[in-house]
N, C-alpha and C positions, 0 to 999 in steps of 0.2 A: 478464659471465659467459659463458664459452664453452659450446658444446654439450658435454654430458657424454659420457664414455666409457661405453658400455653393453655389458654382457655377461650371458649366460645363466648363472645361478648355481644355482638350485634348481627342482625340479619344481613346487613350490607356493610360498606366501608366504615371502619373506625376513623373518624375525622380529627379528633383531638383528645388529649389525655392530660390530666394534672393530678398530682398527689395532694392529699389533704396535708395540712401543716404539720401534723404529728407523724406523717408517714405511714399511718396504719390503715389508710384507705386510698383507693385510686378511683378517680372520676373519669368516665369515658363518654364521648359524644359519638353519635353515629348517623349515617345517612338514612336509618330507619326511623328518624324523628325522635329518638329516645336519648335520654341521659341516664347513665347507670353508675351506681356506687358499689365498689367491690372491696371486700376485705383483703388486706395484705398481711401476711404473705400467702394465705391459702387460696385466694382467688374466688371465694364464694360471693354470690350476689347478695348485697344488703338491701338495695332499694332501686326502683326504677322511677324516674321523673317523666311524667307525660304532660303534654301541653302544646309543644310545637307541632305544627302541621306539615312541615317539610324538614329536610336535613338540618341537623344541628352542626354548625361548622366550627364553633370556637367556644372555649371555656375560660373563665377567670374566677379566682377565689380571692376574697378580701383578705387583708393582712391578719385580721383577727380570726379568720376561718369561719365566720358566721354568715357570710353572704356569698352565694354562687351566682355568676352572670353567665348567660348563654346567648349566643348569637346564631341566627338561623336563616335559611333560605326563605322562610315564610315572612321575612322582612322585619322581624321583631327581635328585640333584646329582652330577655326575661330575667328577673331577679328572683332568687329562691332563698329561703332560709337554709342554712347548712349546719348539721347534717340532716335536719328534719325533712327538707325537701318541700316545705309549704311555699306556694307561690306568693310573692310579695308585690311585684310590679311587672307590668308588660309595657315596654317602651317601643315607640316607633317614630322614626324620623321621616324617611321617605319609603315608598313602596319599592325598595330595592333589596337584593340579597345582602344580608349582613355576613361579612367574611371574617371579621376579627373583632374581639372584645378584650378590654383590659380594665382592671380596677386599679386606681392609684395607690401608691405605697402608704399614703396617709388614710386610706379607706374612705375618702370623702367623695370621690367621683368615679364614674364608669364611662368609658369611651368606646365608640364603635367605629369601624371602617366598613364601607359598603360598596357595592357595585355602583357605577355611575360617578365614582370619585368623591363621595360625600363622607365626611367624618362628623361625628356628633358626640357631645359631652353632656352628661346629666350628673346631678348629685345622686348619691346612693339612695336618696329618698325619692328619686324619680323626677326631680325638678329640672327643667331645661337650664343649661349653662351656656352653650354656644354650638352652632352648626357651622361647619367649614366646607366650602367648595374646594376640596384639596386637589382635585385633578379632573381632567376630562375623561379619564379612563378608570377602570375598576381598581379599587384598593384591595390589596392582599394582606397588608400588615400595618399595624400601628404599634407605637410604644410611648408610654407616658414616663417622663423623667421622675425619679423618686420624690423630688420636691414639688411635683405637680405643675411646674411652670412651663414645661415644653411638651408638645405632642409631635411625634415624628410619624409621618405617613408615607406609604409607598405601595407600589403594585405594578400594573402594566406601565411600561416606560422605564427610562434609565435612571431616574432621580429619586432621592429621598427628600421630602419637603418637611420643613420645620415651622411650627406655629407656637406663638406665645399664648398661654392660658392665664386668665379666662377670656381674654379679648378675642382670640382667634386670629390675631394679626400675624401675617407671614414674617418669618425672621431669617430664612435662609434656604438654600437648596444644595444638597450634596450630590455631586456627579461622579460617575466612574463605572457604575454597573451598566449592563446592557440588557435590553428587552424587558425583563421583569425583575423586580426586587421582591423576594419571597418571604423574608422574615426580618424582624427588627428586635433588638433588645438593648436596653440600657444596662450597663454593668459598672462595677467598682463605685457604687454609691452615686451613680449618675454621671461620673466623670468621663465615661466612654460610651459610645453607641456602636453596636455590632450589627452589621447587615449582611444578608446572604443574597447573592444574585444568581439568576438563571445561567449566567455565563460561567458558573462554577468558581466564584471567588467569595471569600469572606473578607469583608473590609471593616477595619476598626477606625473610628473617628474620635478625635478629641472633642469633648463636649464643651470645652472652654473656648477653643479657637475655631472649632469645626474643621480643622485640618485633618487629612487622612494620615493616620499613624502607621498603619501596616496593611498589607494585602496578603491573604493566604490563598494561594492557588490550589484548587482541588483537582482530583482526577477521577476517572471512572465514569459510571453512568450518570444520567440526568439527575440533578438534585431537585428536591421537593420542599425541604424545610429544615429548620434547625431547632435545637433545644440547648440551653446553657446549663452546665452543671453548677451545683451550689457554690463551688469555689470560684466560678466564673473564669477559669482559664480553659477548662475542657468544654468543647462544643461537640454535640452530636449532630451529624448531618444525615438526613434521610435522603436516600437515593433509590433509584429503581432496583428493587431486589436486595438491598443491603443498607446497613447503617455503618457510618464511619465515625470514629472518635478522634478528634484532633486537639492538640495543645495549641492555644492561641499564642502563648508566649514564645514557644520554641518552633512553631510551625511544623510540628511532627505528627505523623499519623500514629496514634497509640493503639488503635484496635479497628478491625474491619470484620464484620460478620454477616453472613447471609441470612436473610429473613425467610426465604422460601416462597415469597409471593412478590410479584413485580411492583404492585402498588403499596408503597410504604408511606404512611401519613402521619398521624399524631405521635409525638414522643414526649416523655417526661422523665426527669431524674427524680428520685426520692430525695427528701430534704437532707439526708446524710450522704447522698451521692453514691450509695452502695448498690442501688438498683436503677435500671433503665427500662421503662415500659415503652413498647413500640406497638403501634396499631397498624393493621393491614387492610388491604382491599378485600380480604377473605372474611372480614368481620371478627378476626381473632386478635387478642392481645397477647404479646409475648413479653414476659418480664425476665430480664437478664440480671443475674447477680454479678456485680463487677468485682474483680479481684484487684483491690487497691494496694499500692499505687500501680497504675497501668504502665507498662513498658512500651517503648517505641517499637514499631514493626516496620518492615520494609513496605514501600508503596506497592511493590509487586506481589506481596503476600496477600492471602485471603481467598 
């Protein structure tokens, strides 16, 4: 692993990161209420999107790369043209912090998860689809299955809840985590759901039977979030002061590297898997060039 490219991105925490579909640009969200677009690999600023009045917490890009969704503490979801950055729609469900957003794989719907346990789905044109009272507690993560038929929600509490779309009917609960479920992601064409828990485990669920297929125990400092690599076997785990790269199939730690700041937040792999961008509480983005294929390392190393 080479030393990362580091650049000043936001005045406060970097909260989320995603690469553009072509991999030539990186989108960042920050606690300074801004969304920024950066050139890759040189890290020069292309554009700043202004409109949110509080922290921007989550980002999602449509499959065709033409629509950007942002979720904010100001209780709104905003849709923007991309890469132009023109505002398209401002959506609001309840006056609660929006913690997570996602656009469906078919590009037809956008979903949000909010504090107060509320999930909401709209069309990409801004029309209401369904609102779901998913929990009595704050939501931290959502995931839409690639076929758009299932929404998974999680947050404070031990469980992952499943909902049928577009009806919003409950279809199941996945139990095993403890305290908080931090991240969710459908992989392998929607046949598996991956979840990260505060108790430091990554769990893989069969989306056909909803049985737990595997548990990956983590070690080290408190975990904060995860990002799936394009090949969907490698998962990056954000922890306090470091990032760990794990193989889901082998349960092996492939890389561990120090970030240099305790608060590690947003992460994103480039579409080709050759870069990993990491956001920090210091407002900086660090972009690592990954030397593929990664080799296993001892858990004691790093």
